[in-house]
C-alpha positions as CSV (number, residue, x, y, z in Angstrom):
1,M,0.0,0.2,-0.1
2,K,1.1,3.4,-0.6
3,A,0.9,6.4,1.6
4,K,1.5,10.4,0.6
5,Y,2.7,12.3,3.5
6,L,3.0,16.2,3.5
7,V,6.4,17.5,4.2
8,V,7.1,21.0,5.5
9,I,10.7,22.3,4.6
10,E,12.0,25.2,6.6
11,R,14.8,27.6,5.6
12,G,17.8,27.9,8.5
13,Q,20.9,30.3,8.5
14,S,22.8,27.8,6.8
15,N,20.7,24.6,5.9
16,F,17.2,23.0,5.5
17,S,15.3,21.1,8.0
18,A,12.1,19.0,7.1
19,Y,9.3,17.3,9.1
20,S,5.8,15.7,8.2
21,P,3.3,16.8,10.7
22,D,1.4,13.3,10.5
23,L,4.5,11.5,11.5
24,P,5.5,13.4,14.9
25,G,9.4,12.9,15.4
26,C,10.5,12.3,12.1
27,I,12.8,15.0,10.7
28,A,15.6,15.7,8.4
29,T,18.0,18.0,7.4
30,G,20.4,19.0,4.3
31,K,22.2,21.8,3.2
32,T,20.2,21.9,-0.3
33,V,16.4,21.4,-0.3
34,E,16.8,18.3,-2.9
35,E,19.4,16.7,-0.1
36,T,16.8,17.4,2.5
37,L,14.0,15.5,0.5
38,D,16.2,12.8,-0.2
39,E,16.9,12.6,3.5
40,M,12.9,12.7,4.6
41,R,12.4,10.2,2.0
42,S,14.9,7.7,4.1
43,A,13.5,9.0,7.0
44,I,9.7,8.3,6.2
45,V,10.5,4.9,5.5
46,F,12.7,4.4,8.6
47,H,10.0,5.7,11.1
48,L,7.3,3.9,9.2
49,E,8.9,0.5,9.4
50,G,10.0,1.2,13.2
51,M,6.1,1.9,13.8
52,L,5.5,-1.5,12.5
53,E,7.8,-3.0,14.4
54,S,6.5,-1.7,17.1
55,D,2.9,-2.3,16.5
56,E,1.7,0.9,15.9
57,T,-0.9,2.2,14.1
58,I,0.5,4.2,11.0
59,P,-1.4,7.4,10.6
60,V,-3.5,8.3,7.9
61,P,-2.1,11.5,6.1
62,R,-4.1,14.6,6.5
63,S,-4.9,16.3,3.3
64,L,-3.1,19.6,2.5
65,Y,-6.6,21.2,2.7
66,S,-6.8,20.6,6.6
67,Y,-3.0,22.1,7.0
68,V,-3.7,25.2,5.3
69,H,-7.5,26.0,6.5
70,E,-7.6,24.0,9.9
71,T,-4.2,24.8,11.4
72,D,-1.4,27.2,11.7
73,E,1.3,24.9,11.4
74,I,2.5,25.8,7.9
75,S,4.0,29.7,7.5
76,D,4.4,31.7,4.6
77,N,8.1,31.1,4.2
78,D,7.9,27.3,4.2
79,I,8.1,25.1,1.4
80,I,5.2,22.4,0.8
81,T,5.6,18.8,-0.9
82,S,4.7,15.7,-0.2
83,I,6.5,12.2,-0.2
84,E,4.7,9.2,-1.6
85,T,6.2,5.8,-0.1
86,E,5.4,2.1,-0.3
87,I,5.7,0.2,3.2
88,P,5.1,-3.5,3.1
89,H,2.3,-4.7,5.3
90,L,0.9,-0.9,5.7
91,V,-1.6,-0.8,8.1
92,T,-3.4,2.4,8.6
93,A,-5.7,3.8,11.1
């Protein structure tokens, strides 16, 4: 099964950092946006595999609409994208 998680990239003074609001604690950093996305892609897979190993329920990704219209989690300076990943035996809530 595939899941597509929203990723927010923030610009730091000398690098970029990324997080997925649906996956608390899943973060990545890089010197460029591209490097940060590559690192985040790996971080999401690692995070979800760890959740599966711990018998945790995999969160269902929320829509971009819910972030933009229902929360204040995203600022005007953030870069917003998504990463689609496939996890074997993915069980969602």
